[in-house]
MARFI-34878 format. One record per residue (C-alpha): chain; x, y, z; residue in three letters. Coordinates in steps of 0.25 Angstrom, whole numbers. Layout:
N
<'A', <X, Y, Z>, 'ALA'>
...
***
This chain:
289
<'A', <163, 471, 517>, 'MET'>
<'A', <159, 459, 509>, 'ALA'>
<'A', <152, 462, 495>, 'GLU'>
<'A', <144, 453, 486>, 'PRO'>
<'A', <150, 450, 473>, 'ASN'>
<'A', <140, 449, 461>, 'ARG'>
<'A', <149, 447, 449>, 'ARG'>
<'A', <154, 435, 442>, 'ARG'>
<'A', <169, 433, 441>, 'ILE'>
<'A', <175, 430, 428>, 'ASP'>
<'A', <190, 430, 431>, 'THR'>
<'A', <197, 424, 444>, 'VAL'>
<'A', <212, 426, 448>, 'LEU'>
<'A', <218, 414, 455>, 'MET'>
<'A', <229, 415, 465>, 'VAL'>
<'A', <236, 403, 471>, 'GLY'>
<'A', <245, 401, 483>, 'LYS'>
<'A', <259, 402, 478>, 'ARG'>
<'A', <268, 389, 478>, 'ASP'>
<'A', <256, 380, 483>, 'SER'>
<'A', <253, 368, 474>, 'PRO'>
<'A', <240, 366, 482>, 'GLU'>
<'A', <236, 381, 479>, 'ALA'>
<'A', <239, 380, 464>, 'LEU'>
<'A', <231, 367, 463>, 'LEU'>
<'A', <219, 374, 469>, 'ALA'>
<'A', <221, 386, 460>, 'VAL'>
<'A', <220, 377, 448>, 'ARG'>
<'A', <207, 371, 454>, 'ARG'>
<'A', <201, 384, 457>, 'VAL'>
<'A', <205, 390, 443>, 'ALA'>
<'A', <197, 378, 437>, 'ARG'>
<'A', <185, 381, 446>, 'LEU'>
<'A', <185, 396, 441>, 'VAL'>
<'A', <187, 392, 427>, 'GLU'>
<'A', <176, 382, 428>, 'GLY'>
<'A', <167, 393, 432>, 'ARG'>
<'A', <170, 401, 419>, 'GLY'>
<'A', <179, 411, 426>, 'ALA'>
<'A', <194, 415, 421>, 'GLU'>
<'A', <205, 411, 430>, 'VAL'>
<'A', <218, 420, 431>, 'VAL'>
<'A', <230, 418, 440>, 'PHE'>
<'A', <239, 427, 447>, 'ASP'>
<'A', <254, 427, 442>, 'ALA'>
<'A', <259, 418, 453>, 'ARG'>
<'A', <248, 408, 452>, 'THR'>
<'A', <249, 408, 437>, 'ALA'>
<'A', <264, 405, 438>, 'ARG'>
<'A', <261, 393, 448>, 'ALA'>
<'A', <251, 387, 439>, 'LEU'>
<'A', <259, 389, 426>, 'GLY'>
<'A', <249, 399, 420>, 'ARG'>
<'A', <250, 413, 415>, 'ARG'>
<'A', <245, 424, 424>, 'ALA'>
<'A', <234, 433, 418>, 'SER'>
<'A', <237, 448, 418>, 'PRO'>
<'A', <230, 457, 428>, 'ALA'>
<'A', <223, 445, 434>, 'THR'>
<'A', <217, 452, 446>, 'ALA'>
<'A', <212, 463, 438>, 'ALA'>
<'A', <204, 453, 429>, 'ARG'>
<'A', <199, 444, 440>, 'ALA'>
<'A', <186, 445, 448>, 'GLY'>
<'A', <191, 435, 459>, 'LEU'>
<'A', <204, 431, 464>, 'CYS'>
<'A', <205, 417, 470>, 'VAL'>
<'A', <217, 414, 479>, 'VAL'>
<'A', <220, 400, 482>, 'VAL'>
<'A', <229, 398, 494>, 'GLY'>
<'A', <228, 405, 508>, 'GLY'>
<'A', <227, 419, 514>, 'ASP'>
<'A', <242, 422, 510>, 'GLY'>
<'A', <239, 419, 495>, 'THR'>
<'A', <226, 428, 496>, 'LEU'>
<'A', <234, 439, 503>, 'LEU'>
<'A', <244, 439, 491>, 'SER'>
<'A', <233, 438, 481>, 'ALA'>
<'A', <226, 450, 487>, 'ALA'>
<'A', <239, 459, 486>, 'ARG'>
<'A', <241, 455, 472>, 'SER'>
<'A', <227, 459, 467>, 'ILE'>
<'A', <226, 471, 476>, 'ALA'>
<'A', <225, 480, 464>, 'ALA'>
<'A', <214, 473, 458>, 'HIS'>
<'A', <206, 467, 470>, 'PRO'>
<'A', <197, 456, 466>, 'VAL'>
<'A', <189, 446, 476>, 'PRO'>
<'A', <198, 435, 482>, 'ILE'>
<'A', <194, 421, 485>, 'LEU'>
<'A', <204, 414, 493>, 'GLY'>
<'A', <204, 398, 493>, 'ILE'>
<'A', <212, 394, 505>, 'ASN'>
<'A', <223, 384, 504>, 'LEU'>
<'A', <230, 389, 516>, 'GLY'>
<'A', <228, 390, 531>, 'GLY'>
<'A', <217, 399, 538>, 'LEU'>
<'A', <213, 406, 525>, 'GLY'>
<'A', <205, 418, 531>, 'PHE'>
<'A', <205, 425, 518>, 'MET'>
<'A', <206, 413, 509>, 'ALA'>
<'A', <194, 406, 515>, 'GLU'>
<'A', <189, 397, 504>, 'THR'>
<'A', <193, 383, 505>, 'ALA'>
<'A', <197, 375, 492>, 'PRO'>
<'A', <184, 366, 494>, 'ALA'>
<'A', <176, 379, 493>, 'GLU'>
<'A', <182, 385, 481>, 'ALA'>
<'A', <173, 379, 470>, 'ALA'>
<'A', <160, 384, 476>, 'SER'>
<'A', <166, 397, 481>, 'ALA'>
<'A', <171, 400, 467>, 'LEU'>
<'A', <158, 397, 460>, 'LYS'>
<'A', <151, 407, 469>, 'GLU'>
<'A', <162, 417, 467>, 'ILE'>
<'A', <163, 416, 452>, 'LEU'>
<'A', <148, 418, 451>, 'GLU'>
<'A', <149, 431, 459>, 'GLY'>
<'A', <143, 426, 472>, 'ARG'>
<'A', <153, 430, 483>, 'PHE'>
<'A', <156, 441, 492>, 'ASP'>
<'A', <168, 450, 493>, 'ILE'>
<'A', <175, 454, 506>, 'SER'>
<'A', <183, 467, 505>, 'GLN'>
<'A', <196, 466, 514>, 'ARG'>
<'A', <203, 478, 518>, 'MET'>
<'A', <218, 479, 514>, 'THR'>
<'A', <230, 487, 520>, 'LEU'>
<'A', <239, 496, 512>, 'ASP'>
<'A', <253, 495, 518>, 'VAL'>
<'A', <264, 505, 516>, 'THR'>
<'A', <278, 503, 522>, 'LEU'>
<'A', <286, 516, 523>, 'LEU'>
<'A', <301, 518, 526>, 'ARG'>
<'A', <306, 532, 528>, 'HIS'>
<'A', <292, 537, 524>, 'ALA'>
<'A', <293, 530, 511>, 'ARG'>
<'A', <284, 519, 507>, 'PRO'>
<'A', <292, 506, 504>, 'VAL'>
<'A', <281, 496, 502>, 'ALA'>
<'A', <266, 496, 501>, 'ARG'>
<'A', <256, 484, 501>, 'GLN'>
<'A', <242, 481, 502>, 'SER'>
<'A', <238, 470, 511>, 'VAL'>
<'A', <226, 462, 515>, 'LEU'>
<'A', <230, 456, 529>, 'ASN'>
<'A', <240, 463, 537>, 'ASP'>
<'A', <253, 471, 538>, 'VAL'>
<'A', <263, 465, 548>, 'VAL'>
<'A', <275, 472, 554>, 'ILE'>
<'A', <283, 461, 562>, 'THR'>
<'A', <297, 459, 567>, 'LYS'>
<'A', <306, 447, 564>, 'SER'>
<'A', <307, 435, 573>, 'ALA'>
<'A', <320, 440, 580>, 'LEU'>
<'A', <317, 455, 580>, 'ALA'>
<'A', <313, 463, 593>, 'ARG'>
<'A', <299, 469, 596>, 'ILE'>
<'A', <296, 480, 586>, 'ILE'>
<'A', <290, 494, 588>, 'ASP'>
<'A', <279, 498, 578>, 'LEU'>
<'A', <273, 512, 579>, 'ARG'>
<'A', <258, 511, 574>, 'VAL'>
<'A', <250, 523, 570>, 'SER'>
<'A', <236, 524, 565>, 'ILE'>
<'A', <232, 536, 557>, 'ASP'>
<'A', <245, 543, 562>, 'ARG'>
<'A', <241, 541, 576>, 'GLN'>
<'A', <250, 532, 584>, 'MET'>
<'A', <244, 519, 589>, 'LEU'>
<'A', <256, 513, 597>, 'THR'>
<'A', <269, 507, 595>, 'VAL'>
<'A', <268, 492, 595>, 'TYR'>
<'A', <280, 484, 601>, 'ARG'>
<'A', <278, 471, 595>, 'ALA'>
<'A', <282, 460, 586>, 'ASP'>
<'A', <275, 467, 575>, 'GLY'>
<'A', <261, 473, 570>, 'LEU'>
<'A', <250, 469, 561>, 'ILE'>
<'A', <241, 478, 554>, 'VAL'>
<'A', <230, 470, 547>, 'SER'>
<'A', <217, 471, 540>, 'THR'>
<'A', <205, 464, 545>, 'PRO'>
<'A', <208, 453, 535>, 'THR'>
<'A', <221, 451, 541>, 'GLY'>
<'A', <216, 451, 555>, 'SER'>
<'A', <215, 436, 554>, 'THR'>
<'A', <230, 435, 549>, 'ALA'>
<'A', <243, 438, 557>, 'TYR'>
<'A', <235, 448, 566>, 'SER'>
<'A', <226, 437, 571>, 'LEU'>
<'A', <238, 429, 576>, 'SER'>
<'A', <244, 442, 583>, 'ALA'>
<'A', <231, 444, 591>, 'GLY'>
<'A', <223, 453, 582>, 'GLY'>
<'A', <208, 453, 581>, 'PRO'>
<'A', <200, 447, 569>, 'ILE'>
<'A', <194, 458, 561>, 'ILE'>
<'A', <183, 455, 550>, 'HIS'>
<'A', <190, 456, 537>, 'PRO'>
<'A', <179, 465, 531>, 'GLU'>
<'A', <182, 476, 541>, 'MET'>
<'A', <190, 488, 539>, 'ALA'>
<'A', <201, 489, 550>, 'ALA'>
<'A', <216, 488, 552>, 'LEU'>
<'A', <221, 479, 563>, 'LEU'>
<'A', <234, 482, 570>, 'ILE'>
<'A', <240, 470, 578>, 'CYS'>
<'A', <253, 470, 585>, 'PRO'>
<'A', <261, 457, 585>, 'ILE'>
<'A', <266, 452, 599>, 'CYS'>
<'A', <266, 466, 605>, 'PRO'>
<'A', <275, 469, 616>, 'HIS'>
<'A', <264, 475, 624>, 'THR'>
<'A', <252, 467, 625>, 'LEU'>
<'A', <243, 479, 626>, 'THR'>
<'A', <246, 482, 611>, 'MET'>
<'A', <234, 476, 605>, 'ARG'>
<'A', <228, 475, 590>, 'PRO'>
<'A', <221, 487, 585>, 'VAL'>
<'A', <210, 488, 575>, 'VAL'>
<'A', <209, 502, 567>, 'VAL'>
<'A', <200, 507, 556>, 'PRO'>
<'A', <204, 503, 542>, 'ALA'>
<'A', <206, 517, 538>, 'ALA'>
<'A', <217, 519, 548>, 'ALA'>
<'A', <231, 521, 543>, 'LYS'>
<'A', <241, 513, 551>, 'VAL'>
<'A', <256, 515, 552>, 'GLU'>
<'A', <266, 506, 558>, 'VAL'>
<'A', <281, 511, 561>, 'THR'>
<'A', <292, 502, 564>, 'LEU'>
<'A', <300, 508, 576>, 'GLN'>
<'A', <309, 496, 578>, 'THR'>
<'A', <323, 496, 571>, 'GLY'>
<'A', <330, 484, 576>, 'ASP'>
<'A', <321, 473, 571>, 'SER'>
<'A', <317, 466, 559>, 'GLU'>
<'A', <303, 470, 555>, 'VAL'>
<'A', <294, 467, 544>, 'TYR'>
<'A', <282, 472, 537>, 'LEU'>
<'A', <273, 460, 531>, 'THR'>
<'A', <261, 462, 523>, 'LEU'>
<'A', <250, 452, 522>, 'ASP'>
<'A', <261, 442, 527>, 'GLY'>
<'A', <267, 442, 513>, 'GLN'>
<'A', <274, 455, 510>, 'VAL'>
<'A', <286, 459, 519>, 'GLY'>
<'A', <294, 471, 521>, 'HIS'>
<'A', <306, 473, 532>, 'PRO'>
<'A', <304, 486, 540>, 'LEU'>
<'A', <313, 496, 546>, 'ARG'>
<'A', <312, 505, 558>, 'ALA'>
<'A', <304, 517, 554>, 'GLY'>
<'A', <296, 510, 543>, 'ASP'>
<'A', <281, 513, 543>, 'ARG'>
<'A', <270, 504, 539>, 'VAL'>
<'A', <257, 511, 534>, 'ARG'>
<'A', <244, 503, 534>, 'VAL'>
<'A', <231, 507, 529>, 'ARG'>
<'A', <218, 501, 523>, 'GLN'>
<'A', <220, 497, 508>, 'GLY'>
<'A', <212, 504, 497>, 'ALA'>
<'A', <208, 491, 491>, 'ILE'>
<'A', <202, 479, 498>, 'PRO'>
<'A', <204, 464, 495>, 'VAL'>
<'A', <192, 458, 490>, 'LEU'>
<'A', <189, 444, 496>, 'MET'>
<'A', <178, 434, 492>, 'VAL'>
<'A', <170, 431, 504>, 'ARG'>
<'A', <163, 418, 506>, 'SER'>
<'A', <148, 417, 507>, 'ARG'>
<'A', <149, 404, 513>, 'ARG'>
<'A', <156, 409, 526>, 'ARG'>
<'A', <158, 421, 534>, 'ASN'>
<'A', <171, 427, 540>, 'TYR'>
<'A', <167, 422, 554>, 'PHE'>
<'A', <166, 408, 549>, 'GLU'>
<'A', <180, 409, 542>, 'VAL'>
<'A', <185, 414, 556>, 'LEU'>
<'A', <179, 402, 563>, 'ARG'>
<'A', <184, 392, 553>, 'ARG'>
<'A', <198, 398, 551>, 'LYS'>
<'A', <201, 401, 566>, 'LEU'>
<'A', <193, 389, 571>, 'ARG'>
<'A', <185, 397, 581>, 'TRP'>
<'A', <176, 388, 590>, 'GLY'>
<'A', <185, 376, 587>, 'GLY'>
<'A', <190, 367, 598>, 'ARG'>
***
């Protein structure tokens, strides 16, 4: 659900794409724009090091806005880093599609003017809380915004994944892998695997097999409150758990991956100049020839 924001912003946290000179130049330009509007600029640790500046302590806790300069991958990383102190995120896109980082560099100055004056809407995006269990003991836990992916290596055989929802068995997928995504993540890997597009402000979980052995095994959408558990039943293949496409864990036979709705949503700045369907038309080139 989108909510209007009515308070001015005094401190902005800047996050830039790592190892990208173009992004660091853009970060400097955006920082000058913010400071020119009378707001303080602070940098996350990696961006500060890249710029030769000192990172401010507890940056997310102090900030009223996080500006991410890069692409969706940079935004996903930033969202995880500020999960304990969520603030609205504005993504300035220097990457490819940019479903989340949807503001173009040419729009940054006018967008920041409105945002710093408190004239913007906030879109709450559902997250996932993911726990990897081995021998009934948790070995990893992570909050993700996009998706949870279990997949085999390039040379491995088809894998068997037993999926249950609220302790009720759904099926055993024989496939190259499985994706559990949020509505925000429905336009990421899940889309290329044949999953549906779900409006990002909905509350739902999407379960999508990757290249299933049986074509009748289709994507399934379940309520956000559902608790999904995936058990790896294959023991002779290299299988990996990947979170938001950035954090990976090798899996063993018998490992269980538990997925449920996260307690804290990610807050995204929603443009008042365009709606979500316009973004879809533009990014996916619907209606083009």
